[in-house]
Structure formats: C-alpha cells, structure tokens
C-alpha beads as a LAMMPS data file, in Angstrom:
LAMMPS data file: protein, C-alpha beads

227 atoms
226 bonds

1 atom types
1 bond types

-500.0 500.0 xlo xhi
-500.0 500.0 ylo yhi
-500.0 500.0 zlo zhi

Masses

1 110.0

Atoms # bond

1 1 1 -411.275 -197.859 153.427
2 1 1 -411.379 -194.095 152.906
3 1 1 -414.283 -192.409 154.679
4 1 1 -415.514 -188.896 153.889
5 1 1 -418.218 -186.690 155.363
6 1 1 -420.297 -184.420 153.123
7 1 1 -421.776 -181.322 154.781
8 1 1 -424.901 -180.673 152.730
9 1 1 -428.666 -180.521 152.973
10 1 1 -429.130 -181.317 149.289
11 1 1 -430.210 -184.951 148.960
12 1 1 -429.665 -184.984 145.185
13 1 1 -426.102 -183.715 145.565
14 1 1 -425.418 -186.305 148.272
15 1 1 -426.765 -189.152 146.124
16 1 1 -424.712 -188.037 143.113
17 1 1 -421.592 -187.729 145.252
18 1 1 -422.054 -191.156 146.810
19 1 1 -422.482 -192.705 143.359
20 1 1 -419.156 -191.283 142.173
21 1 1 -417.322 -192.247 145.354
22 1 1 -418.755 -195.758 145.487
23 1 1 -416.974 -196.485 142.204
24 1 1 -413.727 -195.454 143.942
25 1 1 -414.429 -197.740 146.921
26 1 1 -414.858 -194.673 149.144
27 1 1 -417.631 -194.339 151.724
28 1 1 -419.392 -191.017 152.143
29 1 1 -421.998 -189.975 154.702
30 1 1 -424.101 -186.842 154.507
31 1 1 -424.510 -184.425 157.412
32 1 1 -426.798 -181.412 157.219
33 1 1 -426.185 -179.759 160.627
34 1 1 -422.902 -178.571 162.147
35 1 1 -423.547 -180.097 165.621
36 1 1 -423.932 -183.536 164.020
37 1 1 -420.860 -182.931 161.852
38 1 1 -418.836 -182.114 164.946
39 1 1 -420.242 -185.106 166.866
40 1 1 -419.242 -187.544 164.131
41 1 1 -415.757 -186.118 163.704
42 1 1 -414.892 -186.334 167.405
43 1 1 -416.281 -189.877 167.578
44 1 1 -414.820 -191.559 164.489
45 1 1 -411.767 -191.162 162.220
46 1 1 -412.353 -189.369 158.932
47 1 1 -410.081 -189.049 155.887
48 1 1 -411.515 -185.808 154.511
49 1 1 -414.431 -183.410 154.238
50 1 1 -416.719 -182.295 151.437
51 1 1 -418.507 -179.001 152.044
52 1 1 -421.458 -177.759 150.018
53 1 1 -420.730 -174.055 149.449
54 1 1 -424.426 -173.186 149.569
55 1 1 -424.861 -175.003 152.877
56 1 1 -421.821 -173.205 154.274
57 1 1 -423.185 -169.837 153.133
58 1 1 -426.314 -170.377 155.227
59 1 1 -424.336 -171.044 158.416
60 1 1 -424.077 -168.623 161.314
61 1 1 -420.790 -166.902 162.109
62 1 1 -420.127 -169.436 164.872
63 1 1 -420.824 -172.363 162.550
64 1 1 -418.563 -170.887 159.860
65 1 1 -415.781 -170.588 162.441
66 1 1 -416.109 -174.317 163.126
67 1 1 -416.030 -175.101 159.404
68 1 1 -412.917 -172.946 159.037
69 1 1 -411.202 -174.873 161.827
70 1 1 -412.163 -178.180 160.248
71 1 1 -410.713 -177.156 156.874
72 1 1 -407.385 -176.597 158.612
73 1 1 -407.570 -180.041 160.208
74 1 1 -408.805 -182.207 157.311
75 1 1 -408.294 -182.289 153.548
76 1 1 -411.358 -180.375 152.383
77 1 1 -413.136 -180.053 149.046
78 1 1 -415.601 -177.199 148.571
79 1 1 -418.358 -178.395 146.236
80 1 1 -421.090 -176.728 144.182
81 1 1 -423.758 -179.001 142.669
82 1 1 -425.250 -177.986 139.299
83 1 1 -428.590 -179.799 139.298
84 1 1 -429.358 -178.897 135.665
85 1 1 -426.061 -180.251 134.333
86 1 1 -425.908 -183.014 136.991
87 1 1 -422.325 -182.016 137.627
88 1 1 -420.056 -180.923 140.474
89 1 1 -417.581 -178.063 140.534
90 1 1 -414.920 -178.310 143.205
91 1 1 -412.265 -176.191 144.860
92 1 1 -409.392 -177.005 147.193
93 1 1 -407.806 -173.768 148.405
94 1 1 -404.338 -173.343 146.931
95 1 1 -404.749 -176.152 144.379
96 1 1 -406.243 -176.596 140.914
97 1 1 -408.381 -179.723 140.506
98 1 1 -409.506 -181.602 137.428
99 1 1 -412.461 -179.505 136.256
100 1 1 -414.401 -182.489 134.935
101 1 1 -413.666 -184.891 137.803
102 1 1 -413.028 -182.886 141.002
103 1 1 -414.167 -185.657 143.348
104 1 1 -411.935 -188.300 141.811
105 1 1 -408.977 -185.892 141.711
106 1 1 -409.476 -184.844 145.329
107 1 1 -409.624 -188.417 146.599
108 1 1 -406.587 -189.588 144.632
109 1 1 -404.402 -186.639 145.679
110 1 1 -405.444 -185.826 149.230
111 1 1 -407.293 -188.699 150.912
112 1 1 -405.631 -191.736 152.476
113 1 1 -407.202 -194.347 154.718
114 1 1 -404.081 -194.484 156.917
115 1 1 -404.310 -190.736 157.576
116 1 1 -407.871 -190.789 158.897
117 1 1 -408.113 -188.614 162.009
118 1 1 -410.446 -187.960 164.903
119 1 1 -411.065 -184.267 165.452
120 1 1 -409.527 -182.928 168.637
121 1 1 -411.845 -180.321 170.022
122 1 1 -409.237 -177.702 170.828
123 1 1 -409.880 -174.144 171.859
124 1 1 -408.705 -171.798 169.088
125 1 1 -407.551 -168.354 170.144
126 1 1 -406.605 -165.266 168.191
127 1 1 -402.936 -165.124 169.184
128 1 1 -400.153 -163.428 167.254
129 1 1 -397.035 -165.385 168.183
130 1 1 -393.671 -164.683 166.552
131 1 1 -392.168 -167.631 164.730
132 1 1 -389.643 -168.786 162.166
133 1 1 -391.059 -170.812 159.270
134 1 1 -388.912 -173.045 157.089
135 1 1 -389.363 -175.815 154.506
136 1 1 -386.364 -177.633 156.011
137 1 1 -385.423 -178.622 159.533
138 1 1 -382.089 -176.839 159.282
139 1 1 -383.710 -173.395 158.869
140 1 1 -381.428 -172.269 156.051
141 1 1 -381.180 -168.463 156.029
142 1 1 -382.319 -168.059 152.415
143 1 1 -385.529 -170.075 152.922
144 1 1 -386.501 -169.164 156.499
145 1 1 -389.270 -166.610 156.970
146 1 1 -389.902 -164.409 160.016
147 1 1 -393.657 -164.236 160.520
148 1 1 -396.537 -164.605 163.023
149 1 1 -399.530 -166.780 163.793
150 1 1 -403.038 -165.500 163.125
151 1 1 -404.538 -167.975 165.583
152 1 1 -403.353 -170.845 167.736
153 1 1 -404.669 -174.045 169.296
154 1 1 -403.067 -176.942 171.130
155 1 1 -402.839 -178.955 167.916
156 1 1 -402.058 -176.357 165.269
157 1 1 -402.145 -172.778 164.053
158 1 1 -402.650 -170.510 161.070
159 1 1 -399.415 -168.854 159.892
160 1 1 -399.347 -165.638 157.880
161 1 1 -397.167 -166.096 154.771
162 1 1 -397.193 -165.130 151.103
163 1 1 -394.675 -167.750 150.044
164 1 1 -395.585 -170.772 147.949
165 1 1 -396.663 -173.863 149.912
166 1 1 -398.618 -176.968 148.992
167 1 1 -401.229 -178.876 150.945
168 1 1 -400.101 -181.995 152.803
169 1 1 -396.394 -181.136 152.628
170 1 1 -394.176 -180.758 155.693
171 1 1 -392.606 -177.678 157.215
172 1 1 -390.847 -176.652 160.431
173 1 1 -391.452 -173.782 162.815
174 1 1 -389.813 -172.253 165.877
175 1 1 -392.268 -170.501 168.167
176 1 1 -390.294 -167.761 169.892
177 1 1 -392.779 -167.500 172.764
178 1 1 -391.897 -171.044 173.883
179 1 1 -388.932 -171.611 176.180
180 1 1 -387.967 -174.768 174.256
181 1 1 -386.569 -173.639 170.855
182 1 1 -386.609 -177.142 169.353
183 1 1 -388.028 -177.032 165.790
184 1 1 -391.620 -178.274 165.539
185 1 1 -392.567 -180.320 162.510
186 1 1 -395.914 -179.334 160.988
187 1 1 -398.172 -180.734 158.268
188 1 1 -399.939 -178.246 156.010
189 1 1 -403.708 -178.696 155.757
190 1 1 -404.777 -175.375 154.229
191 1 1 -403.200 -172.920 151.796
192 1 1 -404.568 -169.416 151.166
193 1 1 -402.432 -167.919 148.409
194 1 1 -401.644 -164.215 148.202
195 1 1 -403.834 -162.334 145.750
196 1 1 -406.273 -165.191 145.159
197 1 1 -409.092 -163.965 147.387
198 1 1 -409.897 -161.246 149.894
199 1 1 -408.433 -163.057 152.882
200 1 1 -405.156 -162.968 154.806
201 1 1 -402.698 -165.249 152.951
202 1 1 -401.124 -168.077 154.852
203 1 1 -401.152 -171.747 155.770
204 1 1 -403.160 -173.754 158.276
205 1 1 -400.990 -176.401 159.931
206 1 1 -401.195 -179.031 162.632
207 1 1 -398.286 -180.026 164.840
208 1 1 -396.881 -183.499 164.197
209 1 1 -394.091 -183.376 166.746
210 1 1 -394.213 -181.566 170.092
211 1 1 -392.040 -182.014 173.157
212 1 1 -393.826 -182.282 176.530
213 1 1 -392.765 -178.802 177.643
214 1 1 -393.896 -177.310 174.329
215 1 1 -397.278 -178.995 174.676
216 1 1 -397.631 -177.674 178.225
217 1 1 -396.824 -174.101 177.242
218 1 1 -399.158 -174.223 174.242
219 1 1 -401.940 -175.407 176.514
220 1 1 -401.286 -172.475 178.839
221 1 1 -401.390 -169.996 175.960
222 1 1 -404.620 -171.435 174.521
223 1 1 -406.416 -171.873 177.850
224 1 1 -405.573 -168.423 179.171
225 1 1 -408.765 -166.348 178.760
226 1 1 -407.182 -163.041 179.673
227 1 1 -406.946 -160.497 176.830

Bonds

1 1 1 2
2 1 2 3
3 1 3 4
4 1 4 5
5 1 5 6
6 1 6 7
7 1 7 8
8 1 8 9
9 1 9 10
10 1 10 11
11 1 11 12
12 1 12 13
13 1 13 14
14 1 14 15
15 1 15 16
16 1 16 17
17 1 17 18
18 1 18 19
19 1 19 20
20 1 20 21
21 1 21 22
22 1 22 23
23 1 23 24
24 1 24 25
25 1 25 26
26 1 26 27
27 1 27 28
28 1 28 29
29 1 29 30
30 1 30 31
31 1 31 32
32 1 32 33
33 1 33 34
34 1 34 35
35 1 35 36
36 1 36 37
37 1 37 38
38 1 38 39
39 1 39 40
40 1 40 41
41 1 41 42
42 1 42 43
43 1 43 44
44 1 44 45
45 1 45 46
46 1 46 47
47 1 47 48
48 1 48 49
49 1 49 50
50 1 50 51
51 1 51 52
52 1 52 53
53 1 53 54
54 1 54 55
55 1 55 56
56 1 56 57
57 1 57 58
58 1 58 59
59 1 59 60
60 1 60 61
61 1 61 62
62 1 62 63
63 1 63 64
64 1 64 65
65 1 65 66
66 1 66 67
67 1 67 68
68 1 68 69
69 1 69 70
70 1 70 71
71 1 71 72
72 1 72 73
73 1 73 74
74 1 74 75
75 1 75 76
76 1 76 77
77 1 77 78
78 1 78 79
79 1 79 80
80 1 80 81
81 1 81 82
82 1 82 83
83 1 83 84
84 1 84 85
85 1 85 86
86 1 86 87
87 1 87 88
88 1 88 89
89 1 89 90
90 1 90 91
91 1 91 92
92 1 92 93
93 1 93 94
94 1 94 95
95 1 95 96
96 1 96 97
97 1 97 98
98 1 98 99
99 1 99 100
100 1 100 101
101 1 101 102
102 1 102 103
103 1 103 104
104 1 104 105
105 1 105 106
106 1 106 107
107 1 107 108
108 1 108 109
109 1 109 110
110 1 110 111
111 1 111 112
112 1 112 113
113 1 113 114
114 1 114 115
115 1 115 116
116 1 116 117
117 1 117 118
118 1 118 119
119 1 119 120
120 1 120 121
121 1 121 122
122 1 122 123
123 1 123 124
124 1 124 125
125 1 125 126
126 1 126 127
127 1 127 128
128 1 128 129
129 1 129 130
130 1 130 131
131 1 131 132
132 1 132 133
133 1 133 134
134 1 134 135
135 1 135 136
136 1 136 137
137 1 137 138
138 1 138 139
139 1 139 140
140 1 140 141
141 1 141 142
142 1 142 143
143 1 143 144
144 1 144 145
145 1 145 146
146 1 146 147
147 1 147 148
148 1 148 149
149 1 149 150
150 1 150 151
151 1 151 152
152 1 152 153
153 1 153 154
154 1 154 155
155 1 155 156
156 1 156 157
157 1 157 158
158 1 158 159
159 1 159 160
160 1 160 161
161 1 161 162
162 1 162 163
163 1 163 164
164 1 164 165
165 1 165 166
166 1 166 167
167 1 167 168
168 1 168 169
169 1 169 170
170 1 170 171
171 1 171 172
172 1 172 173
173 1 173 174
174 1 174 175
175 1 175 176
176 1 176 177
177 1 177 178
178 1 178 179
179 1 179 180
180 1 180 181
181 1 181 182
182 1 182 183
183 1 183 184
184 1 184 185
185 1 185 186
186 1 186 187
187 1 187 188
188 1 188 189
189 1 189 190
190 1 190 191
191 1 191 192
192 1 192 193
193 1 193 194
194 1 194 195
195 1 195 196
196 1 196 197
197 1 197 198
198 1 198 199
199 1 199 200
200 1 200 201
201 1 201 202
202 1 202 203
203 1 203 204
204 1 204 205
205 1 205 206
206 1 206 207
207 1 207 208
208 1 208 209
209 1 209 210
210 1 210 211
211 1 211 212
212 1 212 213
213 1 213 214
214 1 214 215
215 1 215 216
216 1 216 217
217 1 217 218
218 1 218 219
219 1 219 220
220 1 220 221
221 1 221 222
222 1 222 223
223 1 223 224
224 1 224 225
225 1 225 226
226 1 226 227
C-alpha cells in the first residue's frame, strides 16, 4: 500500500486530504513538526510527501533546509488548502498537475508502493563539483552537458542545468573529482526549470548505482568539514 506523510498543522486540511486518499487506497499521516517528520522518515519507508505551503512558510531557515532536502529525496506535492471552497491547489516543481484533482494526479503519476524509501540522514554540503550530465549512458556529444553540482551528499546532489528534464526519469553523470570515471546512474527527484521562479535552475537527483571506491570518495568529500 502507498503511504504518504502530510506536513501540516491544519486539521481540516489533513482530514480532507485523508478522505480523498482513502478512496485511492492510500494511507496518509499528518505531521505538524519537522523533528517528528524526520523521525518518521528515517524509521519507516514512505512513498511520497505532501507539504502545506503555509506550514512550510512558518519554518525556520534550518527547517526549510531539511524540507528542501526531503523534496529532492521523495516525490513531493506542495499543497494549499482553500477552506472556503473546500478545495486543494497543488504544485509539483517542473510538472503541471490536474487543477481539479491534484492529489489524485500526484498519486497516479509519482507514487508507487514498491518505491517507498527510508530517508538516509546524509550530511549535505555546498560543494561545486565538475561533472558531465547525460540522458544516456553513452554520453553522446550532442546531448552531454558540462556543468557543476550546487550541493552534494553521500546519496545524491543538486545539479545546475537549464535543459529539460522530468521527475522520476533516469540520467547519468560523471563526477570529475572522483578517481573512478565510471558513469553513475541517477534518478531525478526534483526539477527547477529555468525562468519559472527566482531560484537556480537544475535537478535534484539521488544515486542509484555507485561503485565502492566512488562511495568512499563521496563520503570523504561530504564528511570533510574544512572550507
């Protein structure tokens, strides 16, 4: 069964959301504090996140950083509850959802029970590593982009790019700072399109295939606290 977590302090929004999802045979639990959200995600597999935009707006800078990391790790739907109209409006970055049924559309397109994941509490560092980004493992010259990471963790990174990508598709990268040049397969969890909002465009990815030496060197990069 698909399980979602809803970060919200609005009990009416949670009840309305659970009613919609129950009809889809999807379970949904509400969490109103970021420490509890983190505790649940590291303890049990989750298929996706729902985030109340008003709840997120009230978070501290540190809490927003955690939410940002989670959106790169899980399929995430940003929700706004209209209590007067008894209706949700939803947004998945880089994707247009059904305006009248954002919850149903999000679940059908992005959430799978067999892709439920436990959050790996990795240290995320602001590291600008040179890399090659390609939609194919062969790194064809006409589709390969020379770019950099905006940040890096043991399990993934955010890559600066203005090219068109879609959530949940695959890509391949070569991190030039690693001694092993073997292509690394990645899965795209977040898309920030160029010109859509006042943020650096790019894609948040997690690594789906790392060799032991690549994992070791990534750990060294992420655990090194020197500037």
